C-alpha positions as a Markdown table, in Angstrom:
| # | Residue | x | y | z |
|---|---|---|---|---|
| 1 | Met | -51.5 | 207.3 | -17.2 |
| 2 | Leu | -49.7 | 204.0 | -16.9 |
| 3 | Asp | -51.7 | 200.9 | -16.0 |
| 4 | Pro | -49.7 | 197.8 | -14.9 |
| 5 | Arg | -50.9 | 194.7 | -16.8 |
| 6 | Ala | -48.3 | 192.1 | -16.2 |
| 7 | Phe | -45.8 | 191.3 | -13.4 |
| 8 | Leu | -43.0 | 188.8 | -13.2 |
| 9 | Ile | -42.5 | 187.7 | -9.6 |
| 10 | Asn | -39.3 | 186.0 | -8.3 |
| 11 | Asn | -40.6 | 182.8 | -6.6 |
| 12 | Arg | -37.7 | 182.8 | -4.2 |
| 13 | Thr | -37.7 | 186.4 | -3.0 |
| 14 | Gly | -41.2 | 187.4 | -3.8 |
| 15 | Arg | -39.9 | 190.6 | -5.4 |
| 16 | Val | -41.1 | 192.0 | -8.7 |
| 17 | Val | -38.3 | 191.6 | -11.2 |
| 18 | Ala | -40.2 | 192.7 | -14.4 |
| 19 | Ala | -43.4 | 194.6 | -15.1 |
| 20 | Thr | -45.1 | 195.7 | -18.3 |
| 21 | Phe | -47.3 | 198.8 | -18.3 |
| 22 | Ile | -50.1 | 199.8 | -20.7 |
| 23 | Glu | -50.3 | 203.5 | -21.5 |
| 24 | Phe | -53.7 | 205.4 | -21.5 |
| 25 | Leu | -53.8 | 208.4 | -23.8 |
| 26 | Asn | -57.0 | 210.5 | -24.2 |
| 27 | Gly | -59.1 | 207.6 | -22.9 |
| 28 | Thr | -57.6 | 204.9 | -25.2 |
| 29 | Thr | -54.7 | 202.5 | -24.7 |
| 30 | Thr | -51.6 | 202.1 | -26.7 |
| 31 | Glu | -49.2 | 199.1 | -27.1 |
| 32 | Pro | -47.0 | 198.3 | -24.1 |
| 33 | Ser | -44.4 | 200.9 | -23.9 |
| 34 | Val | -42.2 | 200.0 | -20.9 |
| 35 | Cys | -40.8 | 196.6 | -19.7 |
| 36 | Phe | -38.6 | 196.5 | -16.6 |
| 37 | Thr | -36.0 | 193.7 | -16.3 |
| 38 | Asn | -33.7 | 192.6 | -13.5 |
| 39 | Ser | -30.5 | 193.1 | -15.6 |
| 40 | Pro | -29.4 | 195.2 | -18.5 |
| 41 | Asp | -29.3 | 192.3 | -21.0 |
| 42 | Ser | -31.4 | 189.5 | -19.4 |
| 43 | Gly | -35.0 | 189.4 | -18.4 |
| 44 | Met | -38.2 | 190.5 | -20.2 |
| 45 | Ser | -38.8 | 192.7 | -23.3 |
| 46 | Cys | -42.0 | 193.6 | -25.2 |
| 47 | Asp | -42.6 | 193.4 | -28.9 |
| 48 | Ser | -44.8 | 195.7 | -31.0 |
| 49 | Ala | -47.8 | 193.4 | -30.6 |
| 50 | Gly | -47.6 | 193.5 | -26.8 |
| 51 | Ala | -46.1 | 190.0 | -26.4 |
| 52 | Val | -43.6 | 189.6 | -23.6 |
| 53 | His | -40.3 | 187.9 | -24.7 |
| 54 | Tyr | -37.6 | 186.3 | -22.7 |
| 55 | Val | -34.1 | 187.8 | -23.2 |
| 56 | Lys | -30.9 | 186.1 | -22.1 |
| 57 | Asn | -27.5 | 187.7 | -22.5 |
| 58 | Gly | -28.9 | 190.2 | -25.1 |
| 59 | Thr | -30.5 | 187.4 | -27.2 |
| 60 | Asp | -34.3 | 187.3 | -27.8 |
| 61 | Leu | -35.3 | 183.6 | -27.0 |
| 62 | Gly | -38.9 | 184.0 | -28.0 |
| 63 | Glu | -42.3 | 184.8 | -26.6 |
| 64 | Leu | -42.8 | 184.0 | -22.9 |
| 65 | Gly | -45.1 | 181.1 | -22.5 |
| 66 | Thr | -44.1 | 179.2 | -25.6 |
| 67 | Thr | -41.7 | 176.3 | -25.8 |
| 68 | Thr | -39.5 | 177.9 | -28.5 |
| 69 | Asn | -37.4 | 179.7 | -25.9 |
| 70 | Leu | -36.9 | 176.6 | -23.8 |
| 71 | Ile | -36.2 | 173.6 | -26.1 |
| 72 | Gly | -32.8 | 173.3 | -27.8 |
| 73 | Gly | -31.9 | 171.3 | -30.9 |
| 74 | Ser | -34.2 | 169.3 | -33.1 |
| 75 | Asn | -36.8 | 166.5 | -32.6 |
| 76 | Thr | -35.6 | 163.4 | -30.6 |
| 77 | Gln | -32.5 | 165.3 | -29.4 |
| 78 | Ile | -31.9 | 165.0 | -25.6 |
| 79 | Gln | -31.7 | 168.2 | -23.7 |
| 80 | Tyr | -28.7 | 169.3 | -21.7 |
| 81 | Asn | -27.3 | 172.4 | -20.1 |
| 82 | Asp | -25.4 | 174.2 | -22.9 |
| 83 | Asn | -23.7 | 177.1 | -21.2 |
| 84 | Gly | -26.8 | 178.0 | -19.2 |
| 85 | Ser | -29.4 | 177.3 | -21.9 |
| 86 | Phe | -31.1 | 174.1 | -23.1 |
| 87 | Gly | -29.1 | 172.5 | -25.9 |
| 88 | Gly | -29.6 | 169.6 | -28.3 |
| 89 | Ser | -27.2 | 167.5 | -30.4 |
| 90 | Ala | -27.7 | 165.1 | -33.3 |
| 91 | Asp | -25.2 | 162.8 | -31.5 |
| 92 | Leu | -27.4 | 162.4 | -28.4 |
| 93 | Thr | -31.0 | 161.2 | -29.3 |
| 94 | Trp | -33.9 | 159.2 | -28.0 |
| 95 | Asp | -36.3 | 157.3 | -30.3 |
| 96 | Asp | -39.4 | 156.9 | -28.2 |
| 97 | Ser | -41.0 | 154.5 | -30.7 |
| 98 | Ala | -38.1 | 152.1 | -30.9 |
| 99 | Lys | -37.1 | 152.8 | -27.3 |
| 100 | Glu | -33.5 | 153.4 | -28.5 |
| 101 | Leu | -30.8 | 155.7 | -27.2 |
| 102 | Gly | -28.5 | 157.0 | -29.8 |
| 103 | Val | -25.0 | 158.2 | -28.9 |
| 104 | Gly | -22.7 | 159.4 | -31.7 |
| 105 | Gly | -19.6 | 159.7 | -29.6 |
| 106 | Asp | -17.9 | 157.9 | -26.7 |
| 107 | Ile | -19.6 | 156.9 | -23.5 |
| 108 | Asn | -17.3 | 157.7 | -20.6 |
| 109 | Leu | -17.9 | 155.5 | -17.6 |
| 110 | Asp | -14.7 | 156.6 | -15.8 |
| 111 | Asp | -15.2 | 156.8 | -12.0 |
| 112 | Gly | -11.6 | 157.7 | -11.2 |
| 113 | Gly | -10.5 | 154.1 | -10.9 |
| 114 | Thr | -11.9 | 153.6 | -7.4 |
| 115 | Tyr | -15.0 | 151.6 | -8.2 |
| 116 | Ser | -16.0 | 149.2 | -10.9 |
| 117 | Thr | -18.9 | 150.1 | -13.3 |
| 118 | Thr | -21.7 | 147.5 | -13.8 |
| 119 | Leu | -23.9 | 147.6 | -16.9 |
| 120 | Gln | -27.1 | 145.8 | -15.8 |
| 121 | Met | -30.0 | 144.8 | -18.1 |
| 122 | Val | -33.5 | 145.7 | -16.9 |
| 123 | Thr | -34.7 | 142.3 | -18.0 |
| 124 | Pro | -31.7 | 140.0 | -17.4 |
| 125 | Thr | -33.4 | 136.9 | -18.9 |
| 126 | Ala | -33.9 | 138.5 | -22.3 |
| 127 | Asn | -31.3 | 138.2 | -25.1 |
| 128 | Arg | -29.0 | 141.2 | -25.6 |
| 129 | Thr | -26.4 | 141.9 | -28.3 |
| 130 | Ile | -23.4 | 144.0 | -27.7 |
| 131 | Ser | -21.6 | 145.1 | -30.8 |
| 132 | Phe | -17.9 | 145.9 | -30.7 |
| 133 | Pro | -15.8 | 147.8 | -33.3 |
| 134 | Asp | -14.4 | 146.0 | -36.3 |
| 135 | Ala | -10.7 | 145.2 | -36.9 |
| 136 | Thr | -9.8 | 148.9 | -37.2 |
| 137 | Gly | -11.2 | 149.7 | -33.7 |
| 138 | Thr | -10.0 | 149.1 | -30.2 |
| 139 | Val | -12.1 | 147.2 | -27.6 |
| 140 | Ala | -10.9 | 147.9 | -24.1 |
| 141 | Leu | -12.3 | 144.6 | -22.8 |
| 142 | Val | -9.7 | 142.6 | -24.8 |
| 143 | Ala | -6.5 | 141.7 | -22.9 |
| 144 | Gly | -3.2 | 140.2 | -24.1 |
| 145 | Ser | -2.0 | 140.2 | -27.6 |
| 146 | Ser | -3.4 | 139.0 | -30.9 |
| 147 | Gly | -4.3 | 135.3 | -30.9 |
| 148 | Gln | -4.1 | 134.8 | -27.1 |
| 149 | Val | -6.9 | 132.8 | -25.5 |
| 150 | Leu | -8.4 | 134.9 | -22.7 |
| 151 | Ser | -9.2 | 133.5 | -19.2 |
| 152 | Asn | -10.6 | 134.7 | -15.9 |
| 153 | Gln | -7.7 | 135.9 | -13.8 |
| 154 | Ala | -9.1 | 137.0 | -10.4 |
| 155 | Gly | -12.2 | 138.5 | -12.0 |
| 156 | Ala | -10.4 | 140.2 | -15.0 |
| 157 | Leu | -9.7 | 139.1 | -18.5 |
| 158 | Ala | -6.1 | 138.1 | -19.2 |
| 159 | Gly | -4.1 | 136.4 | -21.9 |
| 160 | Gly | -1.7 | 133.5 | -21.2 |
| 161 | Asn | 0.4 | 130.9 | -23.1 |
| 162 | Leu | -2.6 | 129.4 | -25.0 |
| 163 | Ser | -3.3 | 130.9 | -28.4 |
| 164 | Tyr | -5.5 | 130.4 | -31.5 |
| 165 | Asp | -4.3 | 130.9 | -35.1 |
| 166 | Ala | -7.4 | 131.9 | -37.0 |
| 167 | Thr | -5.6 | 131.7 | -40.4 |
| 168 | Ala | -4.3 | 128.2 | -39.8 |
| 169 | Gly | -7.2 | 127.1 | -37.6 |
| 170 | Thr | -4.7 | 125.7 | -35.0 |
| 171 | Phe | -4.8 | 125.9 | -31.2 |
| 172 | Gly | -2.0 | 125.4 | -28.7 |
| 173 | Tyr | 0.8 | 127.0 | -26.8 |
| 174 | Gly | 1.7 | 130.3 | -28.4 |
| 175 | Thr | 4.3 | 131.3 | -25.9 |
| 176 | Gly | 6.2 | 129.7 | -23.0 |
| 177 | Arg | 8.3 | 127.2 | -25.1 |
| 178 | Asn | 11.8 | 126.6 | -23.9 |
| 179 | Thr | 14.7 | 124.2 | -24.6 |
| 180 | Ile | 17.4 | 122.4 | -22.7 |
| 181 | Thr | 20.3 | 119.9 | -23.5 |
| 182 | Gln | 20.9 | 116.8 | -21.4 |
| 183 | Gln | 24.4 | 116.5 | -19.9 |
| 184 | Thr | 26.6 | 113.5 | -19.1 |
| 185 | Asn | 24.5 | 110.6 | -20.3 |
| 186 | Lys | 20.9 | 109.6 | -21.4 |
| 187 | Ser | 19.8 | 109.0 | -17.8 |
| 188 | Thr | 20.8 | 112.5 | -16.5 |
| 189 | Gly | 17.9 | 114.6 | -15.3 |
| 190 | Val | 17.1 | 118.0 | -16.7 |
| 191 | Thr | 15.2 | 121.0 | -15.4 |
| 192 | Leu | 12.9 | 123.0 | -17.7 |
| 193 | Asn | 10.1 | 125.0 | -16.1 |
| 194 | Ala | 7.9 | 125.5 | -19.2 |
| 195 | Pro | 4.5 | 124.2 | -20.4 |
| 196 | Cys | 6.1 | 123.1 | -23.6 |
| 197 | Gly | 9.6 | 122.8 | -25.1 |
| 198 | Ala | 12.3 | 120.6 | -26.5 |
| 199 | Ile | 14.9 | 118.3 | -24.8 |
| 200 | Thr | 18.1 | 117.4 | -26.7 |
| 201 | Met | 19.2 | 114.1 | -25.3 |
| 202 | Asn | 22.8 | 113.2 | -24.7 |
| 203 | Gly | 24.5 | 111.3 | -27.5 |
| 204 | Ala | 25.6 | 108.3 | -25.4 |
| 205 | Ala | 24.9 | 104.8 | -26.8 |
| 206 | Leu | 21.6 | 103.1 | -26.3 |
| 207 | Ser | 21.6 | 99.4 | -27.0 |
| 208 | Ala | 19.0 | 97.7 | -29.1 |
| 209 | Asp | 15.7 | 96.9 | -27.4 |
| 210 | Thr | 16.7 | 98.9 | -24.4 |
| 211 | Thr | 14.8 | 101.6 | -22.4 |
| 212 | Val | 16.5 | 104.5 | -20.6 |
| 213 | Ser | 14.7 | 106.8 | -18.2 |
| 214 | Phe | 15.4 | 110.4 | -17.0 |
| 215 | Thr | 13.6 | 112.9 | -14.8 |
| 216 | Leu | 12.2 | 116.2 | -16.2 |
| 217 | Thr | 11.9 | 118.6 | -13.3 |
| 218 | Asn | 9.1 | 121.1 | -14.3 |
| 219 | Ala | 7.0 | 123.2 | -12.0 |
| 220 | Ser | 4.2 | 123.3 | -14.7 |
| 221 | Ile | 3.5 | 119.6 | -14.2 |
| 222 | Ala | 0.9 | 118.3 | -11.8 |
| 223 | Ala | 0.6 | 114.6 | -10.8 |
| 224 | Thr | -2.7 | 114.3 | -12.8 |
| 225 | Asp | -1.3 | 115.9 | -16.0 |
| 226 | Leu | -0.5 | 114.3 | -19.3 |
| 227 | Leu | 2.7 | 114.8 | -21.3 |
| 228 | Val | 2.6 | 114.6 | -25.1 |
| 229 | Leu | 6.0 | 113.5 | -26.4 |
| 230 | Asn | 7.4 | 113.4 | -30.0 |
| 231 | His | 10.8 | 112.6 | -31.5 |
| 232 | Ile | 11.0 | 115.8 | -33.5 |
| 233 | Ser | 14.5 | 115.8 | -34.9 |
| 234 | Gly | 18.0 | 114.2 | -34.7 |
| 235 | Gly | 18.7 | 110.5 | -34.9 |
| 236 | Thr | 17.0 | 107.7 | -36.9 |
| 237 | Val | 13.3 | 108.2 | -37.5 |
| 238 | Gly | 11.1 | 105.4 | -36.3 |
| 239 | Ser | 13.7 | 103.9 | -34.0 |
| 240 | Tyr | 12.4 | 105.2 | -30.7 |
| 241 | Val | 9.3 | 104.8 | -28.5 |
| 242 | Leu | 8.6 | 107.6 | -25.9 |
| 243 | Asn | 6.3 | 107.8 | -22.9 |
| 244 | Ala | 6.1 | 109.6 | -19.6 |
| 245 | Gln | 4.6 | 109.4 | -16.1 |
| 246 | Ala | 3.7 | 112.7 | -14.4 |
| 247 | Ala | 4.3 | 113.6 | -10.8 |
| 248 | Ala | 4.0 | 116.8 | -8.8 |
| 249 | Gly | 6.5 | 119.1 | -10.3 |
| 250 | Ser | 8.2 | 116.5 | -12.5 |
| 251 | Ala | 7.8 | 113.6 | -14.9 |
| 252 | Cys | 9.7 | 110.4 | -15.7 |
| 253 | Ile | 10.4 | 110.2 | -19.4 |
| 254 | Asn | 11.2 | 106.8 | -20.9 |
| 255 | Val | 13.0 | 106.3 | -24.2 |
| 256 | Thr | 13.2 | 102.9 | -25.8 |
| 257 | Asn | 15.5 | 101.9 | -28.8 |
| 258 | Ile | 13.3 | 99.6 | -30.8 |
| 259 | Ser | 15.9 | 99.1 | -33.6 |
| 260 | Thr | 18.0 | 96.0 | -34.0 |
| 261 | Gly | 21.3 | 97.8 | -33.2 |
| 262 | Ser | 22.9 | 100.2 | -30.7 |
| 263 | Leu | 22.3 | 103.9 | -31.5 |
| 264 | Ser | 24.4 | 106.8 | -30.3 |
| 265 | Glu | 22.2 | 109.7 | -31.3 |
| 266 | Ala | 21.3 | 113.0 | -29.6 |
| 267 | Ile | 17.6 | 112.9 | -30.4 |
| 268 | Val | 15.4 | 115.9 | -29.7 |
| 269 | Ile | 12.2 | 115.2 | -27.8 |
| 270 | Gly | 9.4 | 117.8 | -28.1 |
| 271 | Phe | 6.9 | 117.9 | -25.2 |
| 272 | Ala | 3.7 | 119.6 | -24.1 |
| 273 | Val | 1.9 | 119.5 | -20.8 |
| 274 | Ile | -1.8 | 118.9 | -20.9 |
| 275 | Lys | -3.8 | 119.6 | -17.8 |
| 276 | Ser | -6.0 | 116.7 | -16.8 |
């Protein structure tokens, strides 16, 4: 006769989905001979020692009741759904001793572009180090081009006119420079909307020990700003003194001939606006 010894019950439906039977022959029992499953290639099977194994898609995943048929991968590897089975990967690990998560690939925080993603520390007051790729990698947080100094632009990183040359160790305006030439005479105003640039003055005569003034209209200038001026080319070196007074959207530039004679030279004045 057949004596049922083990049943597998579906917790949701309460139905028997697998059953193992022990066969009695002449008053003695033999090894389990029959194992019913709920599908042709998935369910339960019995080995020669009477142990019930879990079978999935025709593959024996080990003896029922042991962990070998449940855990995927190797020690420290985090479990995930790998096509319906537990999977593990050397690129996704957890070191419980060091309390360290290991990720061998990219971490995708993409939310479709609707929301921002915040990485928050559990203990905000403790020091944290974030390591970025070396020069051969790409860091998405960096904006602008090489050498640009970054600033907060409405909550986002952005590059502007300021730059730093790491090789030369110099800091200043990397972009935004422009030039203009003064027309008519040395008191004629010029318009140059740039944070830095060069003004080529008219070549009209400027008498000895005489100052001439002209207006530089420039939207970059505020009334509290400072202008750095230099005689960068053209004319007699050391014969001129330059200074300026800033106003909202403009500056009055004063040029004095400190030589002993009249000079008719189209000198070039370099300038830079410094916020103050």
